[in-house]
N, C-alpha and C positions, 0 to 999 in steps of 0.2 A: 662429259664435262658440263657442269652447271655453273653459270656465271651469276653471282648474287647469293648472298647468305641470309636473306630475309626469311620470313616464315614460309612463304610458298616455295621459294627456291630450295629451301632446306627440306621441306616435306617431299618435293618431287625428286630430290636427290636420294631420299630414303626409298622412294618407289623404284627408281632406277637401280638402286643397290641390290634389288631382288634379281635383276636380269643381267647385270654386268659384273665382271670380276673386280673392277675398281671404278669408283665414281669420284672425280675431283670436283671440289666446290671452291670457286674463286670468290673470296670474301674481301671486303674493303676495310673493315674495322678490326683493330687489334683485339678488342675484348671478345668479339665473336670468334675470331680465329683461335684465341687462347682457350676459350671454353670448349670449342669443338676438338681441339687437339689434346687438351689435358684432361678435361672432365667428360669428354665424349658427349657433350650436349651443346645445343645452341642456347646458351644461358640468357641471351638478350631477347630473342624472338619466340623461342619454343622451349622454355625451361621444363625440366622434369621428364624429358623424353630422351632415352638413350639412342645414340646414333649407331648405325650399322658399322661394323668393324672395317668394312671395305669402303667407307666414305672418308675421303682424305681432303681436309681443308688446305687451301694454299692462299697465302697473302701476297706473294710476289710470283711473277711468271717464272723466275729462275727456279723456283721449287718444282714447278710442273716440268720444266725442261729436264731437270735432274731425274725426276721420277720416271719420265717417259723413256729417256735414253734411246731416242730415235724411233720409238714405237709410235704408231699413229692413234688418233682418237677415232671413235666410231659415231659419236653423236655430240652435237653442240646445243646446249639449252640456255636461253637467256631468261633469267628470273629478275631482270632489272625493272624498276618502276618506269613508267612511260617517259617521264621527263628526263631520266638518266640514260635512255637507250641511245639517242643520237650521239651525245658526246662520247660515250664509251665506245661505240662502234667506230666512230671516226678516229679516236685516239689510238685504237688498237686495230686499225684497218689491215695493215700488212699481215699481222699474225692471224687474224680471223679469216681473211680472204685466202691465205695460204692453206688453212685447214679446209675451207669450203671447196677449194680446187680439187681436193682429194675425193669429193663426191659425197661427203657426209651430210645428213639432214641437219637443219637448223630449226629448233623449236623455240617459239616465242611464247612466254607466259604473261606478257604485259597486258593490262586492261586499262584503257583510258584514251582520252583525246587531248592532244596538246592545245591548251587555250590560246597560245600565241600563234601557232601556224594552222590550227584546226586539222592536224594530221592524226590519223590512226596509226597504230604500230606498223601495219603493212606499208603505208606510205613511206615511213622512215627507213625501214629495212630495205625495201625495193629501190629506194633512191641511192642508198649507199652500196648495195650489192645487186645491181640490176641484172647481172649475168647468172645469178644463182636463185632466181625466183622460184623455180620448180623444186628447189631443195628446202624451201621454207614452209613450216607448218605452224599454225597458230592454235594454241590450246586454251580453251575457256569453258567454264561450266560451274555447276554448284559444288564447291570443294573447299570447305574450311580447312586450313592447314592442320589445325589441331586434330580434326577428325581423320584426316589422311594419315597422320602419324599414329593414330589409334587403330588404323587399318579398318575403319568403317567402310562399308561398301560405297564406292564412289564411281559415277559415270560422268564423263565430260565430252565435249565436242572437240574435234580437231579439224581444222580447215586448211585447205591448200589448193593450188591449181593442179597439182599432180596426184592422181590416184595412186600411182606406184609409191610415191613418197609417203602419203598418208598411211598406206597399208604397212609400209616398212616401219614407220614411227609407232604405229599401233602395236606391232609385234615387239618392238623394243620396250614399250611402256606398259602394256597390259600385264596385270598380275591377277591373283585370285581375289583381290579386293578393289582393284583400280582398272577401269575399262575406258577406252577411247572409241568414240563413234565418229567416223569420217563424215565430212560435209564440204561440198565445193564452194559454199557461200562464205567467202572470207569476210566480206564487208558486214554481212549479217551477223556472223559470229562475233566479230570485234565490236560492233555497235551494241549488241546485247550485253556483252561483258563490261562495256564502259558505262552505258547509260543507266544500267540497274544500280550502280553505286550511288548516283545522285538521288534516285528514287528511294533508296534505302535510308538516306539522310532524311528525306521527307517523312517516311514512316516513323523514324525515330522521333522527329518533331511531334507528330500526331500522338504517338504513345506517351511522350513526355507531357503532353497537354491533357492526358487522361482519356483519350479516345481508344477504343478497343477493336474487337474483331470486325464488326460491321464496317467501320471506317477504313480499316486496313484493307479489307477485301475490295471496297470501292476504289481505294487509291491504287492498289496493285492493278486492278482491271483497267482503269483509265490510264494508268502509267504505261501499260503495254500498248494501248491505243496510240499514245504519243510516241512511243518508240517506233511503232510501225510507220509513222509519218516521216521520221528521220530515215527509216529504211528506204522509203520511196525515192528520196533524194539520191541515195547511193546505189539504187537499183538492187537492193538486197531482197531476198525472197521472204515473203510474209511468214511462211511456215517456219523459218529459222527462229523467229521471235517467240514461237510457241514451243521451241525445243529446249535442250539442256542449257545452251548459252544465253537464252532469253528468259522465258518463263521460269525455267528450272533455277537459274542463278538468281533471278529476282525474288522468287519465293524464299530461297535460302537466306538471302541477305536482308530481307524485310521481316522474317519471322525468327531467324536464328539468333541466339544470344551471343554468338561469337563475332558478329559483324562489327567491324571498326566503324563503318559508315553509319550504321544505325545508332551506335553508341554516340557518335558525333552529333547526330540529330537530337538524341535525348539530352545531351548537354546544352545544345542550342535552346531547347524548349525550357530549360531551367533558368534562362536569362543570360547565359554566358555568351561572349562575343566569339566569333569564329577565329579571329587572329589569336586570341588568348588561348583557346583550346589547342590550336595548331602548334603554338610555341612549346607545349608540353608533350607533343607527340614525337616519338622517334620513328614510328611506323608511318607509312604514307596513307593519307586519307584521299584516295583517288577521286571519290565523288565530289570533293570540293573543287578541284581543278576541272573536272569534267562538266560540272554545272556551268562554269563560265564558258567553256567551249560550246556546250549545248545552247546557251543563250545567244552566242555569236552566230552559230549555224542557223538557229531558228530565225534570227534577224536577216541573215543573208539570203535564205531560201524561202522566207515567208511561211514558216511552219507554225501552226497553231499549237502552242505548248503551255497551257495554263499552269500545269503542275511544275514543270521545269522552271518556268519564269518565277513562280512563287518561291521555290527552293533557292534559286539564285538570289532573289531579293533579300531573303532572310540572311543569307551568309555574307553577301557583298554590300548590302545597303541597310543592314540592321532592321529590316522589316519586322514588326512585331509578329511572332508566329501565329497568333490567333487571327490576324488579318488574312492569312492564307486561307483559313477555313471559310471566312466570310466571302472571299473572292470565289472560291470553288462553289459555294452554295448559291451565289448570286449570278452564276452563269446563265445566259439565255437558254430557254428550252430548245433542245435539238433532238432529232432522232438519233438513237444510239448507233454510232458508226465510227 
């Protein structure tokens, strides 16, 4: 059962369709539902990709109840944006907790930090379902939805407190083109998946200003350094940030042409305001919200984050993008660390 009919929720449902007899996808929008049901495509988020025959969209819970006819689910997957996770879990608590009591794993695909509460997805899920912590797994890594739909070889991190649950989820998820690698460092995996989105916006700004490979390489390298500083605050393992959910995902989102966050940065560099761009977006630009959260975390814990501060100021205070370059190049000389 996949909750959320966005691009990534849909592509993961397609992955699970290889391993399960039936995969239900709970969608919110009528147009997404109709496209999945009638044209067998997600016409809004992933047009031109045929959906597996055993992928079944549902708009109302009653449809699922009718289809299950007292049969149980084997796996629960949340493909909700970070901001939508808490309200959905709270409003559907009885139903979801009833399923979790049956012992099924719960996989979260969310990437982001809530700028109001500064919570990561694990904070939200563990607060709402404290007795099911060992059943929760967090999936993150370099994985454009379009390329997953194309069955491009993809490897991601999965993180949990429980070795048994991670291995169980890997068995349920792995296919001949999609592979999960377990990791106990939940905070590190989630921080990497969230912070890289804001850095991708920064790279988009740089490329939009005409800077190329040298600049991008320097920005990525220093960006990882700043990510490590956040990791120290959360007791995350440094090596996690050099793995799939850190460096791997950062490389993908800063170099790949399919990155929504990088595209957002390109538009900022052209002189457009963040609010105007967001008004035209139906998909979530997680890096926008995460940049605000990163700014607040850096202030609270006295983290030195020149790149994240600059990205934040461009989006929230209309800083002229070229001023960011001047700030970076005017930093005092330090030993590389």
